N, C-alpha and C positions, 0 to 999 in steps of 0.2 A: 504494500500500500504506500503511495507516495506521501512524503512528509510535507506538511503545510507549516509555514513559519507561524509562530505564535502571534495572534492578532491580525493575521492576513485576512483579506476579504475572500470569502467563498460564497457559493450559491446558497449555503445553509447558515451562514454566520449572521445574516441580518444586516450586514454592512454592504454598501453599494459596491459592485464589482467594477463599475466604470465611474468616472467622475461625472459630476453634474454637467460640466461643459461638454463632455463627450456625448452624454445622453441627449442634451439639447441639439447638438449637431446632428446626431442620428435621427432625432425626431424631425428636424428640419428637412433632412434628405428624404425621409419617408414621406413627409408631407408634400415635398416638391414632386417626387415620383408619382404619388397618388394623384396630385393635381394634374400632372401631365397626362396620365392615363385617362382621367375623366375628360380632360380637354380634347384629346384625340378621339375618344369614343363619342363625345357629344358632337364634334365637328362631322364625323362620319355619319352619325344618325341624322343630323340636320341636312346633309347633302342628299341622303336617301329620301328623307321626308319631302324636301323641296322638289326633288326630281319627280317623285311619285305624284304629288298633287299638281305640280306644274304640267307634267305630262298629261294627266287627266284633263285639266282645263284647256290645254292646247288642243287635244283631240276633240274635246267637247265643242270648243269654239269653231273648229273646222267643219263639224257636221250639224251644229245646232240649227242652222237655217233649214236643213233638210228633215230634221226630226219633228214628229208631232209635238205640239206644245206641251201636252201632259208628260211625255217622255222627257222632254227638256227640263221641265220643272221638277219632276221626280228625281232625275239623275243629279241635278245641281243641289236639290234639297238634301238628298241622302249623302252626297259627298260633303256638303256643308256641315251636316251633323258630325260626320266622321272627322272633319278638319277641326271643328270647334272643340270636340271632346279631346282629341289628341293634343291639340295645342294647349288646352287648359291644363291637362295633366303635366305637360312639360313646363308650363309656367309655374305650377305648384312645385315641381322639382327645382327649378331655378331659384325660386324664393327660398326654399329650404336650404339650398347650398349657400345662397348669399347670406342668409341669417347666420348660418354656421361660420362662414368665413369672417364676418364682422365680429362675432362673439370671440372667435379664436384670436383675432388681431387685438381685440380689447384685452383679453386675458394676458397675452404676451406683453402688451404695452404697460399694463398696470401691475402685473404680478410676476414678472420675470425674475426679480430679485427676492421674491417672497420665499421663505424657507419651505413653505408648503406648495411650491409651484407644481411639483409633479402630481400631487393629489388634486389640485385645482384643475390642472391640464387633463388628467384622467376623467374627472367629473364632467368637464366640458366636452370631451370626446364622446361621451355616452349620449349626449343630447341629440346630435344629428342622427345617430342610429335610431333613436326612438322616433324622431320626426320623419326620417326616411321610411321607417317601417309603416308608419301611418299612411304616407303618400303611396307606398308600394302596395298597401292593401287595396287601394283603389284601382290598381292595374287590371285585375280581372273585369271590373266594370268598364274601364276604358276599352279593353279589348272587345268586350261584349257589344259595345256601341260603335266603336270606330271601325273595326275590321269588317263586320258584316255590312254596315251601311256604306262604307267605301267600296267594298267589292260589288254590292248590288248596284250602286250608282255607276261604277265603272262598267259593270256587266251590261247595264241598260244601254249605255252609249255604244259599247262594242256590239251587242246583239242588234241594236237598231241600225248601226252602220252596216253590218253584214247583210241584214234584211234589205236595206235600201240599195246596197250594191248588187244584190242578187235580183232585185226587182220584184 
């Protein structure tokens, strides 16, 4: 069994294994990496979202004059519901993230030199998880409304376009 110097920090001694400065630097690196991952994922998601809805409305505008009025109204209405529900969900996520970031900046600004900084930081880190879990509980409802309405709205345009093309 390896010998440990008397009074040395170990995983079981209750003493910190790394300095507070090292811990803060590591937390900052983890925060930056996490932020970069979220930023990239959000950017990709936004591109897909904009392309999907823009594609629908571009196709719709190309054939809207040929479609029966009721089909035009139904397709736009259904796609509108899809868009509003999906965008509202993402706005709720953005607000949740923004509130978390402001709180964390405030904690760092006010409490960085506080001896209980790690405890305060850990407590603050739990808050966005709770808020995010509430927002994510809405995800099945978002899917239930946005996916079928979007698909039916897009399907109406596609089916009507094919029907018109075939005469």
